[in-house]
A tleap script that builds the chain and sets N, CA, C and O, in Angstrom:
source leaprc.protein.ff14SB
mol = sequence {
  NMET MET ILE LEU SER LYS ARG TYR VAL VAL
  THR ASP SER ASP ASN PHE THR PHE GLY LYS
  PHE PRO GLU VAL THR GLY GLU ILE HIE ALA
  ILE LYS LYS ARG LEU THR HIE LYS PRO PRO
  TYR HIE LYS CYS GLU MET VAL ILE GLY TYR
  LEU LYS ASP HIE SER LEU LYS MET ARG TRP
  ILE GLU LEU ASN PRO ASP ILE ALA ALA VAL
  LEU THR ALA GLY GLU LEU HIE SER GLY ASN
  ILE GLU ALA LEU PHE GLU ALA CYS LYS THR
  ASN ARG PRO PHE ARG ALA ALA TYR GLU GLY
  TYR ILE LYS GLN ILE LEU LEU ASP ILE CASN
}
set mol.1.N position { 63.229 -174.301 91.790 }
set mol.1.CA position { 62.046 -173.950 91.054 }
set mol.1.C position { 61.776 -172.461 91.222 }
set mol.1.O position { 61.742 -171.957 92.344 }
set mol.2.N position { 61.588 -171.769 90.132 }
set mol.2.CA position { 61.335 -170.340 90.183 }
set mol.2.C position { 59.830 -170.093 90.125 }
set mol.2.O position { 59.138 -170.605 89.245 }
set mol.3.N position { 59.338 -169.307 91.070 }
set mol.3.CA position { 57.929 -168.949 91.110 }
set mol.3.C position { 57.787 -167.562 90.505 }
set mol.3.O position { 58.410 -166.613 90.981 }
set mol.4.N position { 56.986 -167.433 89.476 }
set mol.4.CA position { 56.779 -166.149 88.839 }
set mol.4.C position { 55.623 -165.425 89.504 }
set mol.4.O position { 54.612 -166.029 89.862 }
set mol.5.N position { 55.791 -164.125 89.663 }
set mol.5.CA position { 54.762 -163.290 90.255 }
set mol.5.C position { 54.206 -162.362 89.193 }
set mol.5.O position { 54.879 -162.016 88.223 }
set mol.6.N position { 52.962 -161.972 89.402 }
set mol.6.CA position { 52.349 -161.016 88.498 }
set mol.6.C position { 52.920 -159.628 88.745 }
set mol.6.O position { 53.530 -159.359 89.780 }
set mol.7.N position { 52.712 -158.777 87.792 }
set mol.7.CA position { 53.044 -157.368 87.965 }
set mol.7.C position { 51.720 -156.646 88.102 }
set mol.7.O position { 50.832 -156.811 87.266 }
set mol.8.N position { 51.580 -155.857 89.136 }
set mol.8.CA position { 50.326 -155.173 89.423 }
set mol.8.C position { 50.474 -153.680 89.182 }
set mol.8.O position { 51.540 -153.101 89.394 }
set mol.9.N position { 49.378 -153.065 88.734 }
set mol.9.CA position { 49.313 -151.623 88.578 }
set mol.9.C position { 48.145 -151.144 89.420 }
set mol.9.O position { 47.007 -151.569 89.225 }
set mol.10.N position { 48.439 -150.255 90.356 }
set mol.10.CA position { 47.415 -149.682 91.213 }
set mol.10.C position { 47.480 -148.173 91.026 }
set mol.10.O position { 48.512 -147.552 91.280 }
set mol.11.N position { 46.375 -147.589 90.583 }
set mol.11.CA position { 46.324 -146.144 90.409 }
set mol.11.C position { 45.841 -145.493 91.703 }
set mol.11.O position { 45.370 -146.174 92.614 }
set mol.12.N position { 45.963 -144.183 91.771 }
set mol.12.CA position { 45.547 -143.454 92.973 }
set mol.12.C position { 44.051 -143.550 93.238 }
set mol.12.O position { 43.614 -143.325 94.367 }
set mol.13.N position { 43.270 -143.874 92.237 }
set mol.13.CA position { 41.816 -143.957 92.426 }
set mol.13.C position { 41.309 -145.386 92.653 }
set mol.13.O position { 40.112 -145.589 92.852 }
set mol.14.N position { 42.200 -146.368 92.625 }
set mol.14.CA position { 41.792 -147.760 92.821 }
set mol.14.C position { 41.462 -148.050 94.281 }
set mol.14.O position { 42.047 -147.473 95.197 }
set mol.15.N position { 40.518 -148.952 94.470 }
set mol.15.CA position { 40.162 -149.461 95.791 }
set mol.15.C position { 40.544 -150.933 95.848 }
set mol.15.O position { 40.486 -151.635 94.838 }
set mol.16.N position { 40.937 -151.403 97.040 }
set mol.16.CA position { 41.299 -152.795 97.186 }
set mol.16.C position { 40.045 -153.663 97.229 }
set mol.16.O position { 39.126 -153.406 98.008 }
set mol.17.N position { 40.017 -154.682 96.394 }
set mol.17.CA position { 38.969 -155.694 96.368 }
set mol.17.C position { 39.679 -157.034 96.265 }
set mol.17.O position { 40.322 -157.327 95.257 }
set mol.18.N position { 39.561 -157.850 97.313 }
set mol.18.CA position { 40.351 -159.082 97.370 }
set mol.18.C position { 40.068 -160.025 96.217 }
set mol.18.O position { 40.954 -160.780 95.817 }
set mol.19.N position { 38.863 -160.004 95.673 }
set mol.19.CA position { 38.517 -160.907 94.584 }
set mol.19.C position { 39.318 -160.688 93.318 }
set mol.19.O position { 39.378 -161.568 92.459 }
set mol.20.N position { 39.932 -159.524 93.192 }
set mol.20.CA position { 40.749 -159.218 92.014 }
set mol.20.C position { 42.158 -159.800 92.109 }
set mol.20.O position { 42.922 -159.747 91.145 }
set mol.21.N position { 42.501 -160.358 93.279 }
set mol.21.CA position { 43.873 -160.793 93.510 }
set mol.21.C position { 43.927 -162.212 94.086 }
set mol.21.O position { 44.392 -162.403 95.210 }
set mol.22.N position { 43.458 -163.203 93.329 }
set mol.22.CA position { 43.423 -164.573 93.873 }
set mol.22.C position { 44.807 -165.144 94.192 }
set mol.22.O position { 44.942 -165.928 95.131 }
set mol.23.N position { 45.827 -164.769 93.438 }
set mol.23.CA position { 47.178 -165.270 93.719 }
set mol.23.C position { 47.676 -164.733 95.062 }
set mol.23.O position { 48.318 -165.450 95.830 }
set mol.24.N position { 47.374 -163.475 95.331 }
set mol.24.CA position { 47.748 -162.865 96.607 }
set mol.24.C position { 47.036 -163.590 97.747 }
set mol.24.O position { 47.652 -163.936 98.755 }
set mol.25.N position { 45.743 -163.815 97.579 }
set mol.25.CA position { 44.966 -164.505 98.608 }
set mol.25.C position { 45.538 -165.895 98.872 }
set mol.25.O position { 45.643 -166.310 100.026 }
set mol.26.N position { 45.905 -166.606 97.829 }
set mol.26.CA position { 46.496 -167.929 97.999 }
set mol.26.C position { 47.798 -167.887 98.781 }
set mol.26.O position { 48.039 -168.731 99.645 }
set mol.27.N position { 48.635 -166.906 98.478 }
set mol.27.CA position { 49.900 -166.774 99.212 }
set mol.27.C position { 49.662 -166.440 100.683 }
set mol.27.O position { 50.345 -166.974 101.558 }
set mol.28.N position { 48.701 -165.565 100.960 }
set mol.28.CA position { 48.406 -165.209 102.355 }
set mol.28.C position { 47.941 -166.440 103.125 }
set mol.28.O position { 48.373 -166.670 104.255 }
set mol.29.N position { 47.063 -167.226 102.518 }
set mol.29.CA position { 46.585 -168.444 103.192 }
set mol.29.C position { 47.718 -169.443 103.416 }
set mol.29.O position { 47.748 -170.118 104.445 }
set mol.30.N position { 48.639 -169.546 102.477 }
set mol.30.CA position { 49.781 -170.452 102.642 }
set mol.30.C position { 50.679 -169.989 103.791 }
set mol.30.O position { 51.178 -170.810 104.562 }
set mol.31.N position { 50.881 -168.690 103.903 }
set mol.31.CA position { 51.683 -168.145 105.003 }
set mol.31.C position { 50.974 -168.380 106.329 }
set mol.31.O position { 51.601 -168.766 107.316 }
set mol.32.N position { 49.679 -168.149 106.349 }
set mol.32.CA position { 48.897 -168.399 107.564 }
set mol.32.C position { 49.064 -169.853 108.011 }
set mol.32.O position { 49.280 -170.127 109.192 }
set mol.33.N position { 48.963 -170.767 107.070 }
set mol.33.CA position { 49.101 -172.189 107.387 }
set mol.33.C position { 50.493 -172.477 107.959 }
set mol.33.O position { 50.637 -173.228 108.924 }
set mol.34.N position { 51.497 -171.878 107.358 }
set mol.34.CA position { 52.881 -172.089 107.821 }
set mol.34.C position { 53.098 -171.554 109.231 }
set mol.34.O position { 53.933 -172.071 109.973 }
set mol.35.N position { 52.338 -170.504 109.608 }
set mol.35.CA position { 52.518 -169.870 110.917 }
set mol.35.C position { 51.504 -170.336 111.957 }
set mol.35.O position { 51.475 -169.804 113.067 }
set mol.36.N position { 50.676 -171.316 111.618 }
set mol.36.CA position { 49.580 -171.741 112.488 }
set mol.36.C position { 50.018 -172.056 113.910 }
set mol.36.O position { 49.358 -171.628 114.857 }
set mol.37.N position { 51.077 -172.766 114.084 }
set mol.37.CA position { 51.492 -173.195 115.421 }
set mol.37.C position { 52.580 -172.312 116.023 }
set mol.37.O position { 53.250 -172.706 116.978 }
set mol.38.N position { 52.749 -171.136 115.471 }
set mol.38.CA position { 53.735 -170.195 116.007 }
set mol.38.C position { 53.045 -169.268 117.012 }
set mol.38.O position { 51.838 -169.047 116.918 }
set mol.39.N position { 53.795 -168.726 117.967 }
set mol.39.CA position { 53.205 -167.799 118.943 }
set mol.39.C position { 52.557 -166.598 118.250 }
set mol.39.O position { 53.035 -166.157 117.204 }
set mol.40.N position { 51.472 -166.066 118.824 }
set mol.40.CA position { 50.727 -165.002 118.156 }
set mol.40.C position { 51.296 -163.598 118.327 }
set mol.40.O position { 50.807 -162.667 117.687 }
set mol.41.N position { 52.302 -163.415 119.160 }
set mol.41.CA position { 52.792 -162.086 119.490 }
set mol.41.C position { 53.256 -161.323 118.255 }
set mol.41.O position { 54.230 -161.702 117.605 }
set mol.42.N position { 52.554 -160.258 117.946 }
set mol.42.CA position { 52.890 -159.371 116.819 }
set mol.42.C position { 52.908 -160.083 115.470 }
set mol.42.O position { 53.582 -159.633 114.544 }
set mol.43.N position { 52.184 -161.177 115.350 }
set mol.43.CA position { 52.186 -161.963 114.107 }
set mol.43.C position { 51.800 -161.109 112.903 }
set mol.43.O position { 52.512 -161.096 111.899 }
set mol.44.N position { 50.684 -160.400 112.995 }
set mol.44.CA position { 50.223 -159.598 111.846 }
set mol.44.C position { 51.217 -158.504 111.496 }
set mol.44.O position { 51.558 -158.313 110.329 }
set mol.45.N position { 51.679 -157.787 112.512 }
set mol.45.CA position { 52.621 -156.701 112.269 }
set mol.45.C position { 53.905 -157.213 111.625 }
set mol.45.O position { 54.470 -156.573 110.738 }
set mol.46.N position { 54.352 -158.376 112.087 }
set mol.46.CA position { 55.587 -158.940 111.546 }
set mol.46.C position { 55.417 -159.364 110.093 }
set mol.46.O position { 56.267 -159.069 109.253 }
set mol.47.N position { 54.323 -160.054 109.797 }
set mol.47.CA position { 54.088 -160.501 108.423 }
set mol.47.C position { 53.962 -159.307 107.493 }
set mol.47.O position { 54.616 -159.256 106.452 }
set mol.48.N position { 53.133 -158.356 107.858 }
set mol.48.CA position { 52.928 -157.184 107.003 }
set mol.48.C position { 54.210 -156.372 106.880 }
set mol.48.O position { 54.587 -155.981 105.775 }
set mol.49.N position { 54.878 -156.117 107.984 }
set mol.49.CA position { 56.119 -155.335 107.947 }
set mol.49.C position { 57.182 -155.976 107.082 }
set mol.49.O position { 57.874 -155.298 106.322 }
set mol.50.N position { 57.307 -157.286 107.201 }
set mol.50.CA position { 58.339 -157.957 106.418 }
set mol.50.C position { 57.990 -158.007 104.934 }
set mol.50.O position { 58.846 -157.760 104.085 }
set mol.51.N position { 56.749 -158.323 104.620 }
set mol.51.CA position { 56.375 -158.446 103.210 }
set mol.51.C position { 56.248 -157.095 102.515 }
set mol.51.O position { 56.396 -157.004 101.296 }
set mol.52.N position { 55.979 -156.062 103.276 }
set mol.52.CA position { 55.856 -154.719 102.702 }
set mol.52.C position { 57.220 -154.066 102.511 }
set mol.52.O position { 57.498 -153.502 101.452 }
set mol.53.N position { 58.072 -154.140 103.533 }
set mol.53.CA position { 59.339 -153.393 103.520 }
set mol.53.C position { 60.569 -154.242 103.817 }
set mol.53.O position { 61.678 -153.714 103.883 }
set mol.54.N position { 60.392 -155.543 103.996 }
set mol.54.CA position { 61.488 -156.420 104.427 }
set mol.54.C position { 62.143 -155.887 105.699 }
set mol.54.O position { 63.366 -155.877 105.839 }
set mol.55.N position { 61.281 -155.442 106.625 }
set mol.55.CA position { 61.801 -154.945 107.888 }
set mol.55.C position { 60.994 -155.503 109.052 }
set mol.55.O position { 59.783 -155.704 108.959 }
set mol.56.N position { 61.698 -155.743 110.144 }
set mol.56.CA position { 61.081 -156.211 111.380 }
set mol.56.C position { 61.671 -155.401 112.532 }
set mol.56.O position { 62.883 -155.188 112.587 }
set mol.57.N position { 60.828 -154.954 113.442 }
set mol.57.CA position { 61.320 -154.237 114.616 }
set mol.57.C position { 62.022 -155.226 115.538 }
set mol.57.O position { 61.595 -156.371 115.689 }
set mol.58.N position { 63.090 -154.767 116.141 }
set mol.58.CA position { 63.851 -155.635 117.047 }
set mol.58.C position { 62.974 -156.178 118.170 }
set mol.58.O position { 63.129 -157.330 118.575 }
set mol.59.N position { 62.074 -155.373 118.664 }
set mol.59.CA position { 61.183 -155.814 119.749 }
set mol.59.C position { 60.335 -157.000 119.299 }
set mol.59.O position { 60.128 -157.942 120.064 }
set mol.60.N position { 59.843 -156.958 118.058 }
set mol.60.CA position { 59.044 -158.067 117.534 }
set mol.60.C position { 59.885 -159.336 117.447 }
set mol.60.O position { 59.425 -160.422 117.800 }
set mol.61.N position { 61.101 -159.191 116.982 }
set mol.61.CA position { 61.988 -160.342 116.842 }
set mol.61.C position { 62.272 -160.960 118.217 }
set mol.61.O position { 62.284 -162.181 118.373 }
set mol.62.N position { 62.498 -160.097 119.200 }
set mol.62.CA position { 62.754 -160.587 120.559 }
set mol.62.C position { 61.545 -161.334 121.121 }
set mol.62.O position { 61.699 -162.363 121.779 }
set mol.63.N position { 60.335 -160.811 120.859 }
set mol.63.CA position { 59.118 -161.424 121.390 }
set mol.63.C position { 58.666 -162.643 120.603 }
set mol.63.O position { 57.982 -163.511 121.146 }
set mol.64.N position { 59.038 -162.720 119.333 }
set mol.64.CA position { 58.562 -163.816 118.505 }
set mol.64.C position { 59.641 -164.255 117.502 }
set mol.64.O position { 59.482 -164.069 116.295 }
set mol.65.N position { 60.721 -164.828 118.000 }
set mol.65.CA position { 61.803 -165.243 117.103 }
set mol.65.C position { 61.389 -166.345 116.133 }
set mol.65.O position { 61.983 -166.474 115.062 }
set mol.66.N position { 60.377 -167.144 116.489 }
set mol.66.CA position { 59.938 -168.221 115.588 }
set mol.66.C position { 59.376 -167.657 114.288 }
set mol.66.O position { 59.716 -168.130 113.204 }
set mol.67.N position { 58.523 -166.657 114.397 }
set mol.67.CA position { 57.954 -166.053 113.181 }
set mol.67.C position { 59.031 -165.308 112.409 }
set mol.67.O position { 59.066 -165.366 111.180 }
set mol.68.N position { 59.905 -164.611 113.116 }
set mol.68.CA position { 60.999 -163.905 112.435 }
set mol.68.C position { 61.835 -164.884 111.621 }
set mol.68.O position { 62.234 -164.581 110.497 }
set mol.69.N position { 62.096 -166.048 112.185 }
set mol.69.CA position { 62.907 -167.057 111.480 }
set mol.69.C position { 62.205 -167.547 110.219 }
set mol.69.O position { 62.842 -167.703 109.177 }
set mol.70.N position { 60.904 -167.789 110.303 }
set mol.70.CA position { 60.150 -168.253 109.127 }
set mol.70.C position { 60.154 -167.173 108.046 }
set mol.70.O position { 60.388 -167.466 106.873 }
set mol.71.N position { 59.895 -165.924 108.442 }
set mol.71.CA position { 59.808 -164.842 107.463 }
set mol.71.C position { 61.134 -164.582 106.758 }
set mol.71.O position { 61.158 -164.289 105.563 }
set mol.72.N position { 62.215 -164.686 107.483 }
set mol.72.CA position { 63.519 -164.328 106.904 }
set mol.72.C position { 64.258 -165.499 106.265 }
set mol.72.O position { 65.324 -165.308 105.679 }
set mol.73.N position { 63.709 -166.702 106.369 }
set mol.73.CA position { 64.384 -167.883 105.809 }
set mol.73.C position { 64.364 -167.925 104.288 }
set mol.73.O position { 65.136 -168.669 103.683 }
set mol.74.N position { 63.499 -167.144 103.663 }
set mol.74.CA position { 63.429 -167.132 102.205 }
set mol.74.C position { 62.674 -168.301 101.613 }
set mol.74.O position { 62.779 -168.561 100.414 }
set mol.75.N position { 61.916 -169.008 102.428 }
set mol.75.CA position { 61.188 -170.181 101.952 }
set mol.75.C position { 59.728 -169.908 101.604 }
set mol.75.O position { 59.079 -170.739 100.969 }
set mol.76.N position { 59.207 -168.758 102.012 }
set mol.76.CA position { 57.804 -168.439 101.736 }
set mol.76.C position { 57.648 -167.915 100.319 }
set mol.76.O position { 58.485 -167.158 99.827 }
set mol.77.N position { 56.579 -168.321 99.677 }
set mol.77.CA position { 56.256 -167.791 98.359 }
set mol.77.C position { 55.362 -166.578 98.570 }
set mol.77.O position { 54.178 -166.707 98.882 }
set mol.78.N position { 55.945 -165.401 98.396 }
set mol.78.CA position { 55.224 -164.165 98.689 }
set mol.78.C position { 55.394 -163.110 97.605 }
set mol.78.O position { 55.143 -161.927 97.838 }
set mol.79.N position { 55.814 -163.532 96.438 }
set mol.79.CA position { 56.085 -162.574 95.363 }
set mol.79.C position { 54.896 -161.740 94.957 }
set mol.79.O position { 55.044 -160.553 94.668 }
set mol.80.N position { 53.704 -162.342 94.927 }
set mol.80.CA position { 52.513 -161.573 94.556 }
set mol.80.C position { 52.116 -160.604 95.653 }
set mol.80.O position { 51.707 -159.478 95.368 }
set mol.81.N position { 52.233 -161.027 96.911 }
set mol.81.CA position { 51.934 -160.126 98.032 }
set mol.81.C position { 52.862 -158.917 97.973 }
set mol.81.O position { 52.418 -157.774 98.078 }
set mol.82.N position { 54.139 -159.180 97.805 }
set mol.82.CA position { 55.128 -158.107 97.763 }
set mol.82.C position { 54.942 -157.205 96.539 }
set mol.82.O position { 55.101 -155.988 96.632 }
set mol.83.N position { 54.610 -157.799 95.407 }
set mol.83.CA position { 54.391 -157.000 94.193 }
set mol.83.C position { 53.191 -156.072 94.364 }
set mol.83.O position { 53.218 -154.931 93.904 }
set mol.84.N position { 52.144 -156.556 95.020 }
set mol.84.CA position { 50.977 -155.696 95.248 }
set mol.84.C position { 51.303 -154.596 96.244 }
set mol.84.O position { 50.826 -153.473 96.081 }
set mol.85.N position { 52.098 -154.876 97.268 }
set mol.85.CA position { 52.540 -153.816 98.187 }
set mol.85.C position { 53.327 -152.756 97.429 }
set mol.85.O position { 53.134 -151.560 97.645 }
set mol.86.N position { 54.198 -153.187 96.558 }
set mol.86.CA position { 54.994 -152.234 95.768 }
set mol.86.C position { 54.091 -151.377 94.886 }
set mol.86.O position { 54.302 -150.171 94.759 }
set mol.87.N position { 53.094 -151.998 94.285 }
set mol.87.CA position { 52.205 -151.274 93.363 }
set mol.87.C position { 51.307 -150.272 94.070 }
set mol.87.O position { 50.898 -149.283 93.461 }
set mol.88.N position { 50.992 -150.502 95.335 }
set mol.88.CA position { 50.034 -149.631 96.020 }
set mol.88.C position { 50.674 -148.662 97.003 }
set mol.88.O position { 49.972 -148.052 97.809 }
set mol.89.N position { 51.983 -148.509 96.952 }
set mol.89.CA position { 52.644 -147.697 97.969 }
set mol.89.C position { 52.236 -146.223 97.953 }
set mol.89.O position { 52.396 -145.543 98.967 }
set mol.90.N position { 51.717 -145.711 96.847 }
set mol.90.CA position { 51.276 -144.315 96.823 }
set mol.90.C position { 49.770 -144.166 97.037 }
set mol.90.O position { 49.266 -143.045 97.104 }
set mol.91.N position { 49.055 -145.269 97.143 }
set mol.91.CA position { 47.605 -145.237 97.365 }
set mol.91.C position { 47.331 -145.723 98.791 }
set mol.91.O position { 47.132 -146.916 99.022 }
set mol.92.N position { 47.325 -144.791 99.737 }
set mol.92.CA position { 47.203 -145.154 101.158 }
set mol.92.C position { 45.900 -145.860 101.501 }
set mol.92.O position { 45.935 -146.829 102.260 }
set mol.93.N position { 44.749 -145.429 100.984 }
set mol.93.CA position { 43.520 -146.159 101.302 }
set mol.93.C position { 43.547 -147.600 100.793 }
set mol.93.O position { 43.097 -148.511 101.488 }
set mol.94.N position { 44.062 -147.806 99.609 }
set mol.94.CA position { 44.206 -149.154 99.052 }
set mol.94.C position { 45.102 -149.993 99.958 }
set mol.94.O position { 44.760 -151.117 100.325 }
set mol.95.N position { 46.256 -149.425 100.313 }
set mol.95.CA position { 47.220 -150.148 101.141 }
set mol.95.C position { 46.633 -150.491 102.514 }
set mol.95.O position { 46.843 -151.592 103.023 }
set mol.96.N position { 45.899 -149.547 103.109 }
set mol.96.CA position { 45.287 -149.797 104.420 }
set mol.96.C position { 44.260 -150.924 104.339 }
set mol.96.O position { 44.202 -151.777 105.224 }
set mol.97.N position { 43.454 -150.928 103.285 }
set mol.97.CA position { 42.468 -151.997 103.107 }
set mol.97.C position { 43.158 -153.332 102.845 }
set mol.97.O position { 42.714 -154.369 103.337 }
set mol.98.N position { 44.220 -153.309 102.088 }
set mol.98.CA position { 45.010 -154.517 101.792 }
set mol.98.C position { 45.617 -155.080 103.069 }
set mol.98.O position { 45.545 -156.284 103.312 }
set mol.99.N position { 46.211 -154.222 103.883 }
set mol.99.CA position { 46.775 -154.670 105.150 }
set mol.99.C position { 45.678 -155.220 106.060 }
set mol.99.O position { 45.887 -156.218 106.749 }
set mol.100.N position { 44.510 -154.574 106.068 }
set mol.100.CA position { 43.384 -155.065 106.861 }
set mol.100.C position { 42.940 -156.441 106.416 }
set mol.100.O position { 42.581 -157.281 107.241 }
set mol.101.N position { 42.964 -156.674 105.119 }
set mol.101.CA position { 42.601 -157.988 104.577 }
set mol.101.C position { 43.597 -159.057 105.026 }
set mol.101.O position { 43.199 -160.162 105.397 }
set mol.102.N position { 44.878 -158.732 104.994 }
set mol.102.CA position { 45.897 -159.676 105.454 }
set mol.102.C position { 45.667 -160.006 106.931 }
set mol.102.O position { 45.713 -161.173 107.322 }
set mol.103.N position { 45.421 -158.988 107.743 }
set mol.103.CA position { 45.155 -159.207 109.170 }
set mol.103.C position { 43.922 -160.079 109.366 }
set mol.103.O position { 43.911 -160.973 110.212 }
set mol.104.N position { 42.891 -159.815 108.582 }
set mol.104.CA position { 41.657 -160.583 108.677 }
set mol.104.C position { 41.914 -162.075 108.439 }
set mol.104.O position { 41.396 -162.923 109.166 }
set mol.105.N position { 42.698 -162.381 107.440 }
set mol.105.CA position { 43.028 -163.777 107.151 }
set mol.105.C position { 43.889 -164.376 108.258 }
set mol.105.O position { 43.609 -165.474 108.740 }
set mol.106.N position { 44.924 -163.666 108.658 }
set mol.106.CA position { 45.839 -164.196 109.672 }
set mol.106.C position { 45.153 -164.420 111.020 }
set mol.106.O position { 45.508 -165.334 111.764 }
set mol.107.N position { 44.167 -163.576 111.321 }
set mol.107.CA position { 43.465 -163.671 112.609 }
set mol.107.C position { 42.149 -164.454 112.528 }
set mol.107.O position { 41.441 -164.577 113.527 }
set mol.108.N position { 41.823 -164.976 111.357 }
set mol.108.CA position { 40.583 -165.736 111.166 }
set mol.108.C position { 39.324 -164.917 111.441 }
set mol.108.O position { 38.366 -165.413 112.035 }
set mol.109.N position { 39.338 -163.669 111.006 }
set mol.109.CA position { 38.157 -162.819 111.171 }
set mol.109.C position { 37.325 -162.916 109.896 }
set mol.109.O position { 37.829 -162.676 108.799 }
set mol.110.N position { 36.066 -163.265 110.046 }
set mol.110.CA position { 35.198 -163.402 108.865 }
set mol.110.C position { 34.509 -162.132 108.530 }
set mol.110.O position { 33.745 -162.080 107.567 }
savepdb mol mol.pdb
quit
């Protein structure tokens, strides 16, 4: 089954507002659910690093191989998350707020 992702356009003057991206929010919550019983070590950094750049630091992998395995297995539906990261790569404030939102969800911060 092929999951289609939206194409996002983020200009240099845009600000991140989570309500504008319900598909992204849904994917983040699904990933959070999948990682619920995994060790917490570097969880946020690993999720963000992998979905943003498809990269994980070796130290993170050594400390949390369970999360590394889930992220790299290719089973997560993250196309909208990744598309939004791609669209905002030149807008640092947007990207920082977006990453903060992902951390907030993963860490259950209200």
